[in-house]
N, C-alpha and C positions, 0 to 999 in steps of 0.2 A: 745468604746475601753474597754477591760476588765482590771481589776486591776491585777497586777502581784502577783503571789503567789509562795510559795516554797522557796527553799534555795536562789535562785537568788534575790528574793525580800528582804529577810532578809539581805543578803549581801549588797544590795544597801542602805537600810535604816540604817544599823549599821555603815556604813563607812562615816565619815564626809567628805565633799568635801575638797580637798586640796586647800589651798589659796596660792597665789604666789605674790611676790612683785619684783619690778625692781628698782634699783638705776642706773640712766643713767647720765653720766657727759659729758660735752662738753668743748672744748678748744683746742688751738693750742700749742703743746709741743715745737714748735720752737720759741714761743714768751713767754718770762718770765711771764708776767702778766696773760695771759690767760691759762697757763698750770696747774692751780690749780685743774681743773677737774680730770686730771690724778693722781695728788697727793692724792686727796680725795679717788678715787677708790682704789688706792694701799693701803692706810691706812685702808680702809674698809676691804680689803682682809686679812689684818693682824688680824682683829677682828674676823675672822672665823665665818661669818654669817651662818645661817641655810641654808639647801639646797633649801628652798622655796624662798630665796632671790637671785636674779640674779644681778650681778654687770657688768656694761658695760661702757667702755670709748669709746665714739663715735667720738671724734675729732671734725670735722666740718660737719659730715654726718648727718644733721638734719633729712633727710627723713628716716633714719634708726630707728628713735624714734618710728614710728608707729608700726613696727614689734616687737620692744622691749616691748611696752606697751600692745600689743594685748593679750586679755584674762587675764590680770593681775588684781589683786584686789587693789593693791597699786602701785603707781608710784612716785618716787622721782627724780626730774630732777634738776641737778646741772649745773649752768652756771655762768660765770664770768661777772663782770661789771667793767668798768674802775673806778678806785678809785677817789672819789671826795674829800675825807678827810682822815685824819689820826686820830685815829687808824682805821684800816680796820674793816669792819663788815660783817656779814652774814645776809641777809634778807630772811625771810620765807614768802611765799605767797601761797594762794590758786589760783585756775584757774582764778576766776573773778578778783582778785587783780593783777595777772600777766598780763592779757589782758589789764587792765586799765593802768598799769605802762608801758607796751611795746608800747601802743598807745600814751602815753604822749609825750610832746615836750621836755622832759628831754634829755640832751645830752647823758647821759650814757645809756639810754634806746635804742638807735639806734642799739646796738649790739644784741638786743633781737628780732629784727624784723623777721629774717629768722626762728628762733625758734617759734615765735608767729604764723607765717603763717602755719607751719607744725602742731602745736597744734590745730589751727582752722580747718584744714583738718581732723584731728583725731576726733574732735568734730562732724563735719559734717558726717563723716563715721560711727558715733555712735559706736566707739570701744574704748572709754575712759575707763580707770580703774575706779572702784568705788570711789577711792580717788586719787587725784593727788596733789602733793606738789612741789613747786618750791623753791630751795635754790639758791639765787643769792649772789655770793661771790665777794666782792669788792677786786680788786687788781690793782697794777700799776707796773711801771718799777723800782722804786727806793726802794722797801722794802728790809729790811735786812732779813737774814735767820730766825732770831727770829720772825719777823713780819709774814713771810709766814708760818712758823710752827705754830704760834699761830692761824692764821686764818684757816689753814687746820684743826687743832685740834678742833676749834670751829665748823666748818662745819661738821666734822665727828660726834661730840657730838650731834649736832642738827639732823643729819640724823639718828643716833641711837635712839634718843628720839622719832622721828616720827615712826620708825620701832617698838619700844617698845610700844608706845601708840596704835598702830594698831594690836598688838599681834604677830608680826613677829619675835621678838627677846626678850629674857628674860631680857636683860639689865645687865646680869652678864657676866663677862669675864675679860680679862686682862685690866688694865688701859691703857689709851691712851698716857702714857708717852713715849712709844716707838716711837711715831711720831717725837719727838725731836731728835732722833738719826738716822733717816732713811738715809742711805748712798745715795740713789738715789735722795733724796731731796737736799742734799748738793752738789751733782754733777750737778744736773739740774740748780741750781742757781749759 
């Protein structure tokens, strides 16, 4: 095969490949504790991410994750965990840590099993993004508005930190204080 020459070859070599990322969140908006995925995606939309970042609230459609992550360079998957303690927290895991935790006998890990099966399928199909990060957000039924807003803010900050570390976001923009006044968050709770 001959090497390409001419203006087409120059155009190809001068144009850096575009990188893409996806932030996908799961949860049931009809159940208070598991609705945090939607809140996080809505808060991320307010941060006006770059066009290379796709935001998706997938509800409980775990199979849709494969199409969302296909040909992406970075994937951030947000899922809820039943709260075991207060204050609530956000756990950050890579793929190996996620599989270990999902397979553990921990009671809170049982909600991750459907997601774990889909991610295993994505691994077998060899269409994983170069980097995949899981954010597991603890939540329960008894949190106050302030607790939920605090954990949403923490999850958005962690997501933005992952995007910044991977070069998808500059880290500059409006502060996340707006999350405290989101009307849909007050209504949903």
